[in-house]
N, C-alpha and C positions, 0 to 999 in steps of 0.2 A: 343334822349335826351343826352345832354352832361353830362358826369359823373365826369370829372376831368379837371384840368388846361391844361394838355397835349392835350386832345380832344378839349378844347376851342381854344387853339392856332392853332391847325391843321385846325379847322373849319374857323378861321379867314383867314388863308392862302387860303383855298378852296374858300371862298367867294371872295377874291381878284381875283383869277383865273377865277371864273365864271363871275365876272363883266367885266373882260378883254374880255372874250369869247363873252359876250353880245355885247360889243362895236365892236368887230371884225365882228360879225355876222350882226350887223346893217349896217356896212360899206359895207360888201360883198353883202348883200341882196339889198342894195340901188342901186347897179350897175347891178341888175338883174330884169329889168322891164318885162322881158319875163315870169317870174314866177307869177302865180296867187297870188293875195293878201292873200288869205287864207293860202297858203303854206308858204309865208314869215312870216305871223303872227303866224302860228302854230309853226314854228321853234323858233321864238323869245319868244313865250309864254312858251315853255318848259324850256328855260334857265331862264326866269323871275320867273317861279314857283320855281325852285331850289334855286335861290337867295333869294326869300321870305322865304323859309323853313330854309335856313342857318341863315338868319337874325333873325328869330323867335327863333331858338335854342340859338343863341348868346345872344339875349335879355333876354331870360328866365334865362340862366346861370348867367348873370350879375345881374339881379334882385334878384336872390337867394343869390348870394354872398354878395350883398350890404346890405342885411337885409331888403329889401323892402317887402318881402313876409312874411306874418304872418299866412296865412292859405293856405292849399293845398287841394282844393276841389276834391272829387272823386265821380264819378257817380256809380262806382262799386268798393266797398272796396276790395274785393278779387282780382279783375283783376288789379286794379290800385295801390294797396298797395306797390308792389315792386318799382315802379317808384317813388312813393311818398316818400318812405324811402331814396332813392338816393337823391331826391330833398331836403329832410330835412337835410341830411348830408351836402350837399353843402350850404344850408341856414345857418346851424350852423357854417360853416367855418371849418369843420373838413375834414381831409384827411382820406384815407383808414386806415392809420396807427393809427390815433387817435381813430377812431371807433373801431378798433381791440383792442386797449388797454382798452377801456371802456367795451368791451364785454369779454375780457380775451381770445382772439383768435389771430390768425396770420393775418397780413396784406393781405397775399395771399388768405386766406379764405374769407375775406371781398370782395376782388376784384373778386374772383370766384363767390361768392354769387350774387354780383351786376351784373356782366356781364351775368350771367345766369338767371337774373330776379328773383332771390330767388326761382327758380322752385323746388329745392330739400329741401327747408327750411320748417321746421314744423311750425305750428301756434305758438308754444311756442317760437321758435327762432325768428319769425317775431315780436312777442310781446316784446321779450328782446331787439331787435334792436330798436323798436319804443320807448321803455322805456329809453334806453341809449341816444337816440336822443332828448328825451323830447317831443315826439309826443304823443298826446292823440287822440284816435280815438273815434269819436262819430257818431251817426247816427241811422238808424233804418233798420230793415230787412223788405222787402216788398215781398209779394207773387206776382209772375209774372202774374198769371192768377187767376180769381176768383175760390174759392173753392166751389165745388158742395155741396149743402146742402143734407144731408142724410135723407131719409125718416124716420120718427119716427117709432120705433118698437112698435107693440101693447103690451099692458100689458100682463103679463103671464096669468092671469085669462081670458082675452079676447081671447087669442089663443085657450084655451081649449074649450070655448063655441063655437068658430067658427068651431072646428073639430067635435063637437057632432052632 
């Protein structure tokens, strides 16, 4: 996931290089009829997959920056919250410095938190970041597996009678 304009620009450059590499590979492999088709396609598919990933990252960043994104769905709040906060910052149009000002911390701390996936952040800090960005978290907690029903305990009087 792209986190800032510098990464966006670098990814655009990488995309251009990968597109050139694909063209060169296609030309080179066209001159190699001795190679099995599966080998030629495997090589091209690897480059094509990387190009697709780069394009998806660029598109997501552009959509966030343009204000097109209004909701950031998460399958797992705890696992996806860090990336969602980065996306929210980008969608808000804020730099690391602007978020730092809103939080009363340093730009370097925000960069460190984001690059580390907020791994060392407390829930309170994550909540403050979400609040500063105007992110409201909604959802529900689900049990991952059914809870076993406990057998009902016999009444106190019933146990005494059973022991007698």
